[in-house]
DSSP file (Angstrom, degrees, kcal/mol; ACC not computed):
  #  RESIDUE AA STRUCTURE BP1 BP2  ACC     N-H-->O    O-->H-N    N-H-->O    O-->H-N    TCO  KAPPA ALPHA  PHI   PSI    X-CA   Y-CA   Z-CA
    1    1 A M              0   0    0      0, 0.0   112,-0.2     0, 0.0   120,-0.0   0.000 360.0 360.0 360.0 115.0  -44.5   11.6  -74.7
    2    2 A P        -     0   0    0      0, 0.0   110,-1.3     0, 0.0     2,-0.4  -0.351 360.0-161.6 -63.0 142.6  -41.8   10.3  -72.3
    3    3 A L  E     -A  111   0A   0    108,-0.2     2,-0.5     2,-0.0   108,-0.2  -0.996   5.9-166.6-127.7 126.5  -43.0    8.7  -69.1
    4    4 A I  E     -A  110   0A   0    106,-2.6   106,-2.8    -2,-0.4     2,-0.5  -0.965   7.2-172.8-110.4 124.4  -40.7    8.2  -66.0
    5    5 A T  E     +A  109   0A   0     -2,-0.5     2,-0.4   104,-0.2   104,-0.2  -0.982   6.2 176.9-119.9 124.9  -42.1    5.9  -63.3
    6    6 A L  E     -A  108   0A   0    102,-1.9   102,-2.7    -2,-0.5     2,-0.4  -0.975  13.8-160.7-127.5 140.7  -40.2    5.6  -60.0
    7    7 A K  E     -A  107   0A   0     -2,-0.4     2,-0.4   100,-0.2   100,-0.2  -0.988   9.9-174.9-121.7 130.7  -41.1    3.7  -56.9
    8    8 A T  E     -A  106   0A   0     98,-3.0    98,-3.0    -2,-0.4     2,-0.5  -0.987  15.0-148.2-129.0 123.0  -39.6    4.5  -53.6
    9    9 A K  E     -A  105   0A   0     -2,-0.4     2,-0.4    96,-0.2    96,-0.2  -0.790  20.0-173.9 -90.6 130.3  -40.1    2.5  -50.4
   10   10 A I  E     -A  104   0A   0     94,-2.9    94,-3.1    -2,-0.5     2,-1.7  -0.989  26.5-140.2-129.3 129.9  -39.9    4.7  -47.3
   11   11 A V  S    S+     0   0    0     -2,-0.4    92,-0.2    92,-0.2    91,-0.1  -0.605  74.3  85.5 -89.2  77.3  -40.0    3.5  -43.7
   12   12 A A  S    S-     0   0    0     -2,-1.7    -2,-0.2   136,-0.0   136,-0.1  -0.961  88.3 -71.8-166.2 159.8  -42.2    6.4  -42.4
   13   13 A P     >  -     0   0    0      0, 0.0     4,-2.0     0, 0.0     3,-0.3  -0.254  40.9-121.8 -62.9 148.4  -46.0    7.2  -42.2
   14   14 A V  H  > S+     0   0    0     89,-0.2     4,-2.5     1,-0.2     5,-0.2   0.861 110.1  54.7 -61.1 -39.0  -47.8    8.0  -45.4
   15   15 A D  H  > S+     0   0    0      1,-0.2     4,-2.5     2,-0.2    -1,-0.2   0.880 107.7  50.1 -66.1 -36.0  -48.9   11.4  -44.2
   16   16 A R  H  > S+     0   0    0     -3,-0.3     4,-2.5     2,-0.2    -1,-0.2   0.924 112.0  47.4 -65.2 -44.0  -45.3   12.5  -43.5
   17   17 A C  H  X S+     0   0    0     -4,-2.0     4,-1.8     2,-0.2    -2,-0.2   0.911 112.5  49.9 -63.3 -42.9  -44.2   11.3  -46.9
   18   18 A F  H  X S+     0   0    0     -4,-2.5     4,-1.2     2,-0.2    -2,-0.2   0.955 112.2  46.6 -59.4 -52.0  -47.1   13.1  -48.6
   19   19 A D  H >< S+     0   0    0     -4,-2.5     3,-0.5     1,-0.2     4,-0.5   0.894 110.7  51.8 -62.3 -41.0  -46.4   16.4  -46.7
   20   20 A L  H >< S+     0   0    0     -4,-2.5     3,-0.9     1,-0.2    -1,-0.2   0.868 107.0  55.1 -62.3 -34.4  -42.6   16.2  -47.4
   21   21 A S  H 3< S+     0   0    0     -4,-1.8    -1,-0.2     1,-0.2    -2,-0.2   0.767 109.1  46.5 -70.3 -25.2  -43.4   15.7  -51.1
   22   22 A T  T << S+     0   0    0     -4,-1.2    25,-2.6    -3,-0.5     2,-0.5   0.425  87.3 115.2 -94.3   1.1  -45.5   18.9  -51.2
   23   23 A S  B <>  -G   46   0B   0     -3,-0.9     4,-1.9    -4,-0.5    23,-0.2  -0.603  47.8-166.9 -78.8 118.7  -42.9   20.9  -49.3
   24   24 A I  H  > S+     0   0    0     21,-2.9     4,-2.4    -2,-0.5     5,-0.2   0.874  90.6  56.6 -66.6 -37.9  -41.4   23.8  -51.4
   25   25 A D  H  > S+     0   0    0     20,-0.5     4,-1.8     1,-0.2    -1,-0.2   0.923 109.8  42.9 -62.5 -45.5  -38.6   24.1  -48.7
   26   26 A L  H  > S+     0   0    0      2,-0.2     4,-2.8     1,-0.2    -1,-0.2   0.880 110.8  56.9 -68.4 -37.2  -37.5   20.5  -49.1
   27   27 A H  H  X S+     0   0    0     -4,-1.9     4,-1.5     1,-0.2    -2,-0.2   0.945 106.9  48.7 -57.5 -47.8  -37.8   20.7  -52.8
   28   28 A K  H  < S+     0   0    0     -4,-2.4     3,-0.2     1,-0.2    -1,-0.2   0.911 113.7  46.7 -59.7 -43.1  -35.4   23.6  -52.9
   29   29 A Q  H >< S+     0   0    0     -4,-1.8     3,-1.2     1,-0.2    -1,-0.2   0.901 109.6  53.8 -64.8 -40.9  -32.9   21.7  -50.6
   30   30 A S  H 3< S+     0   0    0     -4,-2.8    -1,-0.2     1,-0.3    -2,-0.2   0.759 119.2  32.0 -71.5 -24.4  -33.2   18.5  -52.6
   31   31 A V  T ><>S+     0   0    0     -4,-1.5     3,-2.2    -3,-0.2     5,-0.9  -0.065  74.4 129.7-121.0  32.7  -32.3   20.1  -56.0
   32   32 A E  G X 5 +     0   0    0     -3,-1.2     3,-1.9     1,-0.3    -1,-0.1   0.751  62.6  73.2 -62.2 -22.2  -30.0   22.8  -54.8
   33   33 A H  G 3 5S+     0   0    0      1,-0.3    -1,-0.3    -3,-0.2    -2,-0.1   0.724  96.4  51.4 -62.8 -19.7  -27.4   21.7  -57.4
   34   34 A T  G < 5S-     0   0    0     -3,-2.2    24,-3.0     2,-0.1    -1,-0.3   0.428 110.5-126.3 -91.7  -0.6  -29.7   23.3  -60.0
   35   35 A R  T < 5 +     0   0    0     -3,-1.9    -3,-0.2    -4,-0.2     2,-0.1   0.825  46.1 179.2  56.0  33.3  -29.8   26.5  -58.0
   36   36 A E      < +     0   0    0     -5,-0.9     2,-0.3    -8,-0.2    21,-0.2  -0.419   5.4 175.5 -68.6 135.3  -33.6   26.2  -58.1
   37   37 A E  E     -B   56   0A   0     19,-2.3    19,-2.4    -2,-0.1     2,-0.7  -0.994  34.9-122.0-141.2 149.2  -35.6   28.8  -56.3
   38   38 A A  E     +B   55   0A   0     -2,-0.3    17,-0.2     5,-0.3     3,-0.1  -0.820  33.6 171.8 -88.6 115.9  -39.2   29.7  -55.9
   39   39 A T  E     +     0   0A   0     15,-3.0     2,-0.3    -2,-0.7    16,-0.1   0.516  57.2  11.3-107.5  -7.4  -39.6   33.2  -57.3
   40   40 A G  E    S+B   54   0A   0     14,-0.9    14,-2.4     2,-0.2     2,-0.2  -0.986 102.8  24.7-163.9 168.5  -43.4   33.7  -57.3
   41   41 A G  E    S+B   53   0A   0     -2,-0.3     2,-0.5    12,-0.2    12,-0.3  -0.509 122.2   1.4  69.4-142.6  -46.7   32.3  -56.1
   42   42 A R        +     0   0    0     10,-3.1    -2,-0.2    -2,-0.2    12,-0.1  -0.669  69.6 176.1 -75.6 125.6  -46.2   30.1  -53.0
   43   43 A T        +     0   0    0     -2,-0.5     2,-0.3     1,-0.1    -5,-0.3   0.414  59.6  17.7-114.6  -0.5  -42.5   30.3  -52.2
   44   44 A E  S    S+     0   0    0      2,-0.1    -1,-0.1   -20,-0.0     2,-0.1  -0.973  95.6  33.6-158.9 168.5  -42.4   28.3  -49.0
   45   45 A G  S    S-     0   0    0     -2,-0.3   -21,-2.9   110,-0.1   -20,-0.5  -0.398  97.7 -26.5  81.4-158.8  -44.4   25.8  -46.9
   46   46 A L  B     -G   23   0B   0    -23,-0.2   -23,-0.2   -22,-0.1     2,-0.1  -0.809  60.7-123.4-101.2 129.9  -46.7   23.1  -48.3
   47   47 A M        -     0   0    0    -25,-2.6     2,-0.3    -2,-0.4     3,-0.0  -0.412  30.0-166.4 -67.2 144.0  -48.4   23.3  -51.7
   48   48 A Q    >   -     0   0    0      1,-0.1     3,-1.9    -2,-0.1    22,-0.3  -0.784  37.7 -59.2-125.2 170.5  -52.2   23.0  -51.6
   49   49 A L  T 3  S+     0   0    0     -2,-0.3    22,-0.2     1,-0.3    -1,-0.1  -0.221 120.1   6.1 -54.0 135.5  -54.8   22.5  -54.3
   50   50 A N  T 3  S+     0   0    0     20,-3.0    -1,-0.3     1,-0.3     2,-0.2   0.421  96.0 131.6  69.4   3.6  -54.9   25.2  -57.0
   51   51 A E    <   -     0   0    0     -3,-1.9    19,-2.6    19,-0.1     2,-0.3  -0.526  42.6-150.5 -81.2 155.2  -51.8   27.0  -55.7
   52   52 A E  E     - C   0  69A   0     17,-0.2   -10,-3.1    -2,-0.2     2,-0.4  -0.896  11.0-167.0-123.6 153.4  -49.0   27.9  -58.1
   53   53 A V  E     -BC  41  68A   0     15,-2.2    15,-2.7    -2,-0.3     2,-0.6  -0.996  15.3-142.9-136.4 138.9  -45.3   28.3  -57.7
   54   54 A I  E     -BC  40  67A   0    -14,-2.4   -15,-3.0    -2,-0.4   -14,-0.9  -0.913  22.8-162.6-101.6 118.4  -42.9   29.9  -60.2
   55   55 A W  E     -BC  38  66A   0     11,-3.2    11,-2.5    -2,-0.6     2,-0.4  -0.814  11.1-168.6-103.1 140.0  -39.6   28.0  -60.3
   56   56 A R  E     +BC  37  65A   0    -19,-2.4   -19,-2.3    -2,-0.4     2,-0.3  -0.998  24.9 151.8-124.4 127.3  -36.3   29.3  -61.7
   57   57 A A  E     - C   0  64A   0      7,-2.2     7,-2.9    -2,-0.4     2,-0.6  -0.981  44.3-118.6-152.6 159.5  -33.5   26.8  -62.2
   58   58 A K  E     + C   0  63A   0    -24,-3.0     2,-0.4    -2,-0.3     5,-0.2  -0.918  35.3 172.8-105.9 117.1  -30.5   26.0  -64.2
   59   59 A H  E >   - C   0  62A   0      3,-2.6     3,-1.9    -2,-0.6    -2,-0.0  -0.989  67.6  -9.8-126.0 130.0  -30.7   22.7  -66.1
   60   60 A L  T 3  S-     0   0    0     -2,-0.4    -1,-0.1     1,-0.3     3,-0.1   0.849 130.3 -53.1  53.7  38.2  -28.2   21.5  -68.6
   61   61 A G  T 3  S+     0   0    0      1,-0.2     2,-0.4    -3,-0.1    -1,-0.3   0.454 118.7 102.8  81.7   1.2  -26.4   24.8  -68.6
   62   62 A Q  E <   -C   59   0A   0     -3,-1.9    -3,-2.6     2,-0.0     2,-0.4  -0.915  68.6-126.9-118.8 142.9  -29.6   26.9  -69.3
   63   63 A W  E     -C   58   0A   0     -2,-0.4     2,-0.3    -5,-0.2    -5,-0.2  -0.741  31.9-175.4 -85.2 135.1  -31.8   29.0  -67.0
   64   64 A F  E     -C   57   0A   0     -7,-2.9    -7,-2.2    -2,-0.4     2,-0.4  -0.960  16.9-156.6-130.1 148.4  -35.5   28.1  -67.2
   65   65 A T  E     +C   56   0A   0     -2,-0.3     2,-0.4    -9,-0.2    -9,-0.2  -0.992  19.2 174.5-123.0 134.7  -38.6   29.6  -65.6
   66   66 A M  E     -C   55   0A   0    -11,-2.5   -11,-3.2    -2,-0.4     2,-0.5  -0.997  23.3-146.5-144.3 133.3  -41.6   27.4  -65.1
   67   67 A T  E     -CD  54  85A   0     18,-2.9    17,-3.1    -2,-0.4    18,-1.4  -0.893  21.1-170.2-100.8 126.8  -45.0   28.0  -63.4
   68   68 A V  E     -CD  53  83A   0    -15,-2.7   -15,-2.2    -2,-0.5     2,-0.4  -0.944   5.0-161.1-120.6 137.5  -46.5   24.9  -61.8
   69   69 A R  E     -CD  52  82A   0     13,-2.8    13,-2.5    -2,-0.4     2,-0.9  -0.946  23.6-125.9-118.8 138.5  -50.0   24.5  -60.4
   70   70 A M  E     + D   0  81A   0    -19,-2.6   -20,-3.0    -2,-0.4    11,-0.2  -0.747  36.4 172.4 -78.3 109.2  -51.3   21.8  -58.0
   71   71 A V  E     +     0   0A   0      9,-2.1     2,-0.3    -2,-0.9    10,-0.2   0.626  60.7  26.9-100.9 -16.1  -54.2   20.6  -60.1
   72   72 A D  E     + D   0  80A   0      8,-1.5     8,-2.2   -24,-0.0     2,-0.3  -0.993  62.1 175.5-147.9 143.0  -55.3   17.6  -58.0
   73   73 A Y  E     + D   0  79A   0     -2,-0.3     2,-0.3     6,-0.2     6,-0.2  -0.879  13.5 161.9-157.5 112.4  -54.9   16.9  -54.3
   74   74 A E  E >>  - D   0  78A   0      4,-3.5     3,-2.7    -2,-0.3     4,-1.6  -0.684  46.4-119.9-132.7  78.2  -56.2   14.0  -52.1
   75   75 A R  T 34 S+     0   0    0      1,-0.3   -60,-0.1    -2,-0.3    -2,-0.1  -0.378  85.7   4.5 -64.0 133.4  -54.2   14.1  -48.9
   76   76 A P  T 34 S+     0   0    0      0, 0.0    -1,-0.3     0, 0.0   -58,-0.1  -0.804 130.5  48.6-105.6  29.6  -52.5   11.7  -48.1
   77   77 A R  T <4 S-     0   0    0     -3,-2.7    20,-2.5     1,-0.3     2,-0.3   0.790 109.6  -1.0-101.2 -31.7  -52.9    9.4  -51.1
   78   78 A Y  E  <  +DE  74  96A   0     -4,-1.6    -4,-3.5    18,-0.2     2,-0.3  -0.992  46.1 171.5-162.7 143.6  -52.3   11.5  -54.3
   79   79 A F  E     -DE  73  95A   0     16,-1.8    16,-2.8    -2,-0.3     2,-0.4  -0.973  12.7-157.6-151.1 160.1  -51.5   14.8  -55.8
   80   80 A C  E     -DE  72  94A   0     -8,-2.2    -9,-2.1    -2,-0.3    -8,-1.5  -0.999   3.4-168.1-138.8 132.0  -50.7   16.1  -59.3
   81   81 A D  E     -DE  70  93A   0     12,-2.2    12,-2.8    -2,-0.4     2,-0.4  -0.952   8.4-167.7-119.8 145.3  -48.9   19.2  -60.4
   82   82 A K  E     -DE  69  92A   0    -13,-2.5   -13,-2.8    -2,-0.4     2,-0.4  -0.965  26.0-115.2-131.6 144.9  -48.8   20.5  -64.0
   83   83 A M  E     +D   68   0A   0      8,-2.3     8,-0.4    -2,-0.4   -15,-0.3  -0.633  29.3 175.8 -72.3 131.1  -46.7   23.1  -65.8
   84   84 A I  E    S+     0   0A   0    -17,-3.1     2,-0.3     1,-0.4   -16,-0.2   0.595  73.2  16.1-111.0 -18.4  -49.0   25.9  -66.9
   85   85 A R  E    S+D   67   0A   0    -18,-1.4   -18,-2.9     5,-0.0    -1,-0.4  -0.967  92.3  77.7-148.0 138.7  -46.2   28.1  -68.3
   86   86 A G  S    S-     0   0    0     -2,-0.3   -20,-0.2   -20,-0.2   -22,-0.0  -0.986  83.8 -42.8 156.4-164.5  -42.7   27.2  -69.2
   87   87 A P  S    S+     0   0    0      0, 0.0     2,-0.2     0, 0.0   -21,-0.1   0.572 102.0  74.2 -78.4 -10.2  -40.2   25.6  -71.5
   88   88 A F  S    S-     0   0    0     26,-0.1    26,-0.2     1,-0.1     3,-0.2  -0.651  77.7-128.8-103.4 158.7  -42.2   22.4  -72.4
   89   89 A Q  S    S-     0   0    0     24,-2.3     2,-0.3     1,-0.3    25,-0.2   0.900  97.0 -17.2 -65.0 -40.6  -45.2   21.8  -74.5
   90   90 A S  E     - F   0 113A   0     23,-1.5    23,-2.7    -3,-0.0    -1,-0.3  -0.974  61.0-174.6-159.1 157.3  -46.6   20.1  -71.5
   91   91 A M  E     + F   0 112A   0     -8,-0.4    -8,-2.3    -2,-0.3     2,-0.4  -0.934   6.2 176.4-155.4 132.3  -45.4   18.6  -68.2
   92   92 A E  E     -EF  82 111A   0     19,-2.7    19,-3.0    -2,-0.3     2,-0.5  -1.000   9.6-166.5-140.6 136.3  -47.3   16.6  -65.5
   93   93 A H  E     -EF  81 110A   0    -12,-2.8   -12,-2.2    -2,-0.4     2,-0.4  -0.951   6.8-167.3-128.3 111.3  -46.1   15.0  -62.3
   94   94 A Q  E     -EF  80 109A   0     15,-3.1    15,-2.4    -2,-0.5     2,-0.4  -0.805   3.5-162.6 -98.1 138.9  -48.4   12.5  -60.5
   95   95 A H  E     -EF  79 108A   0    -16,-2.8   -16,-1.8    -2,-0.4     2,-0.4  -0.985   6.0-172.8-125.8 121.8  -47.5   11.4  -57.0
   96   96 A Y  E     -EF  78 107A   0     11,-2.9    11,-2.6    -2,-0.4     2,-0.4  -0.915   4.2-166.0-116.8 142.7  -49.1    8.3  -55.4
   97   97 A F  E     - F   0 106A   0    -20,-2.5     2,-0.4    -2,-0.4     9,-0.2  -0.992   7.3-179.5-132.4 124.8  -48.7    7.2  -51.7
   98   98 A E  E     - F   0 105A   0      7,-2.1     7,-3.0    -2,-0.4     2,-0.2  -0.985  28.2-120.9-128.5 130.9  -49.6    3.8  -50.5
   99   99 A E  E     - F   0 104A   0     -2,-0.4     2,-0.3     5,-0.2     5,-0.3  -0.511  33.8-179.0 -70.2 133.9  -49.4    2.4  -47.0
  100  100 A L  E >   - F   0 103A   0      3,-2.9     3,-2.2    -2,-0.2     2,-0.4  -0.803  46.9 -69.8-120.8 166.7  -47.2   -0.6  -46.6
  101  101 A D  T 3  S-     0   0    0      1,-0.3     3,-0.1    -2,-0.3     0, 0.0  -0.455 123.3  -5.2 -57.4 114.9  -46.3   -2.7  -43.5
  102  102 A G  T 3  S+     0   0    0     -2,-0.4     2,-0.3     1,-0.2    -1,-0.3   0.626 135.8   5.9  75.8  13.8  -44.2   -0.3  -41.6
  103  103 A G  E <  S- F   0 100A   0     -3,-2.2    -3,-2.9   -92,-0.2     2,-0.3  -0.928  79.7 -65.8 177.6-151.5  -44.0    2.4  -44.2
  104  104 A T  E     -AF  10  99A   0    -94,-3.1   -94,-2.9    -2,-0.3     2,-0.6  -0.981  18.1-145.1-138.0 141.1  -45.0    4.0  -47.5
  105  105 A L  E     -AF   9  98A   0     -7,-3.0    -7,-2.1    -2,-0.3     2,-0.5  -0.957  22.8-163.7-104.1 116.8  -44.6    3.2  -51.2
  106  106 A M  E     -AF   8  97A   0    -98,-3.0   -98,-3.0    -2,-0.6     2,-0.5  -0.890   5.2-169.6-103.2 125.7  -44.2    6.5  -53.0
  107  107 A T  E     -AF   7  96A   0    -11,-2.6   -11,-2.9    -2,-0.5     2,-0.4  -0.966   3.5-163.8-120.2 128.5  -44.8    6.3  -56.8
  108  108 A D  E     -AF   6  95A   0   -102,-2.7  -102,-1.9    -2,-0.5     2,-0.4  -0.902   6.6-172.8-107.9 137.5  -43.9    9.1  -59.2
  109  109 A K  E     -AF   5  94A   0    -15,-2.4   -15,-3.1    -2,-0.4     2,-0.5  -0.953  12.1-177.2-127.3 111.7  -45.3    9.3  -62.8
  110  110 A F  E     +AF   4  93A   0   -106,-2.8  -106,-2.6    -2,-0.4     2,-0.4  -0.942   2.3 178.7-117.2 119.1  -43.6   12.1  -64.6
  111  111 A R  E     +AF   3  92A   0    -19,-3.0   -19,-2.7    -2,-0.5     2,-0.3  -0.933   3.9 168.6-120.3 142.1  -44.6   13.0  -68.2
  112  112 A F  E     - F   0  91A   0   -110,-1.3     2,-0.4    -2,-0.4   -21,-0.2  -0.995  21.9-154.3-149.7 153.5  -43.3   15.7  -70.4
  113  113 A V  E     - F   0  90A   0    -23,-2.7   -24,-2.3    -2,-0.3   -23,-1.5  -0.990  19.3-145.1-127.8 121.5  -43.5   16.8  -74.0
  114  114 A S        -     0   0    0     -2,-0.4     3,-0.2   -26,-0.2   -26,-0.1  -0.511  14.3-126.3 -80.3 150.7  -40.7   18.9  -75.4
  115  115 A P  S    S+     0   0    0      0, 0.0    -1,-0.1     0, 0.0   -26,-0.0  -0.127  80.0  73.0 -74.6-172.0  -41.3   21.6  -78.0
  116  116 A W  S >> S-     0   0    0      3,-0.1     3,-1.4     4,-0.1     4,-0.8   0.640  86.1-124.4  80.2  19.3  -39.3   21.6  -81.3
  117  117 A G  H 3> S+     0   0    0      1,-0.3     4,-2.0    -3,-0.2     3,-0.2  -0.175  87.2   3.9  55.3-127.4  -41.0   18.7  -83.1
  118  118 A I  H 3> S+     0   0    0      1,-0.2     4,-2.1     2,-0.2    -1,-0.3   0.842 133.4  55.6 -65.0 -33.6  -38.5   16.0  -84.2
  119  119 A L  H <> S+     0   0    0     -3,-1.4     4,-2.3     1,-0.2    -1,-0.2   0.889 107.5  50.6 -64.1 -38.7  -35.6   17.8  -82.5
  120  120 A G  H  X S+     0   0    0     -4,-0.8     4,-2.5    -3,-0.2    -2,-0.2   0.887 107.9  52.0 -64.6 -40.1  -37.5   17.7  -79.3
  121  121 A R  H  X S+     0   0    0     -4,-2.0     4,-1.9     2,-0.2    -2,-0.2   0.888 110.2  49.0 -64.3 -38.3  -38.2   14.0  -79.6
  122  122 A W  H  X S+     0   0    0     -4,-2.1     4,-3.0     2,-0.2     5,-0.3   0.933 110.7  50.1 -64.3 -45.5  -34.4   13.5  -80.1
  123  123 A A  H  X>S+     0   0    0     -4,-2.3     4,-2.5     1,-0.2     5,-2.4   0.890 108.2  54.6 -60.7 -40.0  -33.7   15.6  -77.0
  124  124 A N  I  <>S+     0   0    0     -4,-2.5     5,-2.2     3,-0.2     6,-0.3   0.956 115.9  36.8 -55.7 -52.2  -36.2   13.5  -75.0
  125  125 A A  I  <5S+     0   0    0     -4,-1.9    -2,-0.2     1,-0.2    -1,-0.2   0.884 123.8  40.6 -71.2 -39.6  -34.5   10.3  -75.9
  126  126 A A  I  <5S-     0   0    0     -4,-3.0    -3,-0.2    -5,-0.2    -2,-0.2   0.826 136.1 -11.6 -82.3 -32.1  -30.9   11.5  -75.8
  127  127 A V  I  X5S+     0   0    0     -4,-2.5     4,-2.3    -5,-0.3    -3,-0.2   0.678 116.7  61.2-135.8 -54.7  -30.8   13.8  -72.8
  128  128 A L  I  ><S+     0   0    0     -5,-2.4     4,-2.9     1,-0.2     5,-0.3   0.854 100.3  53.0 -66.2 -41.2  -34.0   14.9  -71.1
  129  129 A K  H  ><S+     0   0    0     -5,-2.2     4,-2.1    -6,-0.3    -1,-0.2   0.932 114.6  43.3 -61.8 -44.1  -35.4   11.6  -69.9
  130  130 A N  H  > S+     0   0    0     -6,-0.3     4,-2.4     2,-0.2    -1,-0.2   0.904 113.4  52.4 -65.2 -41.2  -32.1   10.7  -68.2
  131  131 A H  H  X S+     0   0    0     -4,-2.3     4,-2.2     1,-0.2    -2,-0.2   0.942 113.0  43.0 -60.4 -48.3  -31.7   14.2  -66.8
  132  132 A F  H  X S+     0   0    0     -4,-2.9     4,-2.7     2,-0.2     5,-0.2   0.854 110.9  55.6 -70.1 -33.6  -35.2   14.2  -65.2
  133  133 A T  H  X S+     0   0    0     -4,-2.1     4,-2.5    -5,-0.3    -1,-0.2   0.947 110.4  45.5 -61.0 -47.3  -34.8   10.6  -63.9
  134  134 A E  H  X S+     0   0    0     -4,-2.4     4,-2.3     2,-0.2    -2,-0.2   0.900 112.7  51.2 -62.5 -41.1  -31.7   11.6  -62.1
  135  135 A L  H  X S+     0   0    0     -4,-2.2     4,-2.3    -5,-0.2    -1,-0.2   0.924 112.3  45.7 -62.5 -44.8  -33.3   14.7  -60.7
  136  136 A L  H  X S+     0   0    0     -4,-2.7     4,-2.9     2,-0.2    -2,-0.2   0.882 111.1  52.5 -67.6 -38.6  -36.3   12.8  -59.5
  137  137 A L  H  X S+     0   0    0     -4,-2.5     4,-2.1    -5,-0.2    -1,-0.2   0.910 110.7  48.2 -62.2 -41.4  -34.1   10.1  -57.9
  138  138 A T  H  X S+     0   0    0     -4,-2.3     4,-1.7     2,-0.2    -2,-0.2   0.924 113.6  47.2 -63.2 -45.0  -32.2   12.8  -56.1
  139  139 A R  H  X S+     0   0    0     -4,-2.3     4,-2.2     1,-0.2    -2,-0.2   0.912 112.1  49.6 -63.8 -43.5  -35.4   14.4  -54.9
  140  140 A N  H  X S+     0   0    0     -4,-2.9     4,-2.6     1,-0.2    -1,-0.2   0.864 107.2  54.8 -65.9 -35.7  -36.9   11.1  -53.8
  141  141 A E  H  X S+     0   0    0     -4,-2.1     4,-2.6    -5,-0.2    -1,-0.2   0.886 108.3  49.6 -64.0 -37.9  -33.7   10.2  -51.8
  142  142 A A  H  X S+     0   0    0     -4,-1.7     4,-2.7     2,-0.2     5,-0.3   0.926 110.7  49.3 -65.7 -44.4  -34.0   13.5  -49.9
  143  143 A I  H  X S+     0   0    0     -4,-2.2     4,-2.8     1,-0.2    -2,-0.2   0.936 113.3  47.5 -59.1 -46.0  -37.7   12.8  -49.1
  144  144 A K  H  X S+     0   0    0     -4,-2.6     4,-2.4     2,-0.2    -2,-0.2   0.927 112.4  48.9 -60.9 -47.2  -36.8    9.3  -47.9
  145  145 A T  H  X S+     0   0    0     -4,-2.6     4,-0.6     1,-0.2     6,-0.3   0.928 115.4  43.1 -60.8 -47.0  -33.9   10.6  -45.8
  146  146 A F  H >< S+     0   0    0     -4,-2.7     6,-1.4     1,-0.2     3,-0.7   0.919 115.5  49.2 -65.8 -43.3  -36.0   13.4  -44.2
  147  147 A A  H 3< S+     0   0    0     -4,-2.8    -2,-0.2    -5,-0.3    -1,-0.2   0.861 112.0  47.4 -65.9 -36.6  -39.0   11.0  -43.6
  148  148 A E  H 3< S+     0   0    0     -4,-2.4     2,-0.2    -5,-0.2    -1,-0.2   0.504 116.3  43.7 -87.7  -4.0  -36.9    8.2  -42.1
  149  149 A T  S X< S-     0   0    0     -3,-0.7     3,-1.1    -4,-0.6     4,-0.1  -0.717  99.6 -93.7-126.7 178.9  -35.0   10.5  -39.7
  150  150 A N  T >  S+     0   0    0      1,-0.2     3,-1.6    -2,-0.2     4,-0.3   0.491 102.6  94.4 -73.7  -0.9  -35.9   13.4  -37.4
  151  151 A R  T >>  +     0   0    0     -6,-0.3     3,-1.5     1,-0.3     4,-0.7   0.739  65.2  77.0 -64.3 -20.9  -35.0   15.8  -40.2
  152  152 A W  H X> S+     0   0    0     -6,-1.4     4,-2.8    -3,-1.1     3,-0.8   0.827  85.4  63.7 -57.2 -29.3  -38.6   15.8  -41.3
  153  153 A K  H <> S+     0   0    0     -3,-1.6     4,-1.3     1,-0.2    -1,-0.3   0.778  91.5  64.0 -66.9 -25.7  -39.2   18.2  -38.3
  154  154 A E  H <4 S+     0   0    0     -3,-1.5    -1,-0.2    -4,-0.3    -2,-0.2   0.836 116.8  27.4 -63.4 -32.0  -36.9   20.8  -39.9
  155  155 A V  H << S+     0   0    0     -3,-0.8     3,-0.3    -4,-0.7    -2,-0.2   0.824 126.4  39.9-100.1 -39.6  -39.4   21.1  -42.8
  156  156 A L  H  < S+     0   0    0     -4,-2.8    -3,-0.2     1,-0.2    -2,-0.1   0.624 106.9  58.3 -94.6 -13.3  -42.8   20.2  -41.4
  157  157 A S     <        0   0    0     -4,-1.3    -1,-0.2    -5,-0.3    -3,-0.1   0.477 360.0 360.0 -96.1  -0.1  -42.7   21.9  -38.0
  158  158 A S              0   0    0     -3,-0.3    -1,-0.2    -5,-0.1    -2,-0.1   0.477 360.0 360.0 -91.1 360.0  -42.1   25.4  -39.2
């Protein structure tokens, strides 16, 4: 099972970083290159415990639909979302937030298991792990940019 771990230092309060990370609106903006849209469940605002969102996006030239549920939520320190329907055998994304002097350390742990047995393991190593790492880095950069500027108000004050 591939594991991607990313750490992002953000010069902003931990609660702001947490809320931006649960924002469906910011998520859509941060990965707009995938034409990702929320098509069902909660489609805007901040995700809460046990809520679901159905995402439709184009990755690696293919359209995918995936239902994700917020399965754990301890604001502002931690939340976890899991795929409950979609293209993977399993997918889990854990988000940790730790206060630092003058800011926040945001840590992502993203695990996924591809279907297709040995072919899936090859796809993980050859393509998918790098693809998801780049996607998460892009998303984290958007969270950092919004959190460290007044742009956070565009997402959190509505």
